[in-house]
N, C-alpha and C positions, 0 to 999 in steps of 0.2 A: 197607770203603765206597768205591764208585767215585768218582772226581772228578769235577766239573761237565764239561758239555759244551763250555764255552770254554776249559777247560784241555785237553781232549782234542784239540780241534781245533789248539790252539796247538802242542801236542806232535807231533801229525800233520804240522803244517806246518814244524815244524823238521826232521822227518825228510824231508819232501819236498824241502827245502833240500839235505840230505845227499845224498840219491839224487841230485839234479840236479848238485851238485857231483861226485859219482863218475862220472855220466854223462859230463859234459864232460870230467874230468879223464882218464878211460880214453881218449876219443876224442884228446886232446891227447897223451897217452903214446903211442897207437898210432901217431901220426905221428912220433915221435921213434925209434922202435926199427926195426931193420933185419931181424930174425929174424921170418919170416913167422909161424911158431907164435905167438909172443908176441903180434904185431900182431893176429893173429885174436882171439885169447883177449881181448886189451884190447877189442876191438870187441864182442865177445859180452858181456862184462860191462857195458859201456857201454849196450848194449839191455836187459839184465836190470835196470840201474838205472832206465832210462827207464821200463820196464814198472811196477817197484816205485813209481816217483812217481805214474805213473799211476792206481795202485790208491789210494794214500794219498789223491790229489786227489778221489777219487770218494767215499771216505770223508768227507773234510772237507765235500764238497758235500752228501752223505746227512745230514749233522749241521748243516746249515743255515750253512755258513761258506764264507768265500772262499778257495780253495786258493791256495798259493804256486805260482809259476810259474817261478821262477828259484832258482839257488843263492846262496850266500852271499857277502859280500864277501872273508870269509878264504879261500873256496873259489878266487876269482877270483886272490887275491894268490899262492895256492900254485901255481895253473897257470902264472903270471908268473914265479914261482921255476922251475918246471920247464924253462920256455922259456930261461931265462937259464942255469942250468945246463947244458942240452943245447947251447947254443951255445958256452958256455967249454969244455966236455969233448968236444967234437967229436962230439956226438950218439951218445955210446956208449949201448948197450941198458942196460947195468948202472944208470946214473944214473937212466934213466925208470923202470926196475923199482923202484928203491930208493924213488924219489918215490911211484910208485903204492902202495906198501907203507905207506908214510905216510898216503896217503888213506885205506887201507883200516883203518888203526888207529883214524882219526878215526870212520869210520862205524861200527865196532865199538863204540866207546865212545858215540856218538851213541844206537845201538839198545838198548844195556845201560842207561843213564841213563832212556830212554824206558820200557822193561820194568819200571824198578823201580816204576813208578805203578801205581796200582789203576785199570786200563783196563777197559772193558767187556770180556765175553768174546769177541765177534766180532771186536773190533779187536785183542786182545791174540793171538787165534790168526793174525791176517794179520801181525801183528809178529814173532811166533815164526817162522813159515815164512819170512818174509823175511831173518830174522836167521840162520837156519841157513844159508841160501844165501849169505849175506854172510861168514859165518865160513868157508864153504867157499872161497870166493873169495879170502879174505885168505890161507887156506892155500896156494892155488894160486899166489897173487902172491909169497908167501914163497918156495916151492919155485923159482919163476923166479929169484929173486935167488941162491939157492944154485946153480941151474944156470949161470948167467950168470956167476957169479964163478968156476965151476970150468971156464970157458973154452969152454962148450959153446954159447953163442950168438952 
């Protein structure tokens, strides 16, 4: 049995905030890294999250709700922590990559929780597609951490 429309809108709005957090978090992380490859990847992932937030906002609107337009307070605090750590650590790439991975852990968890719900098939399909790409991004960020700790960055 599917959950009611109000609950679906709430789930989608939570994911919009998660995507907005990731969008801004990747931009902030890109500003703290020196490696051009990592910077480019972070900016691409930021654009991906912006696109995903937009798709979810359209779904909320289609469900006659008011879509979220910003991230969470926790996301803003995390970005503040990234800024602080970058200043303290001399803005090394590894610290920014490690924090980006923590952000990706949160995104993966948020999507897993949302997909445990009985959602309409069209929305589930959208979330599954986005989730697969987020898992791929998480693996890519984790690989950067290994690359960075190995001295390649």
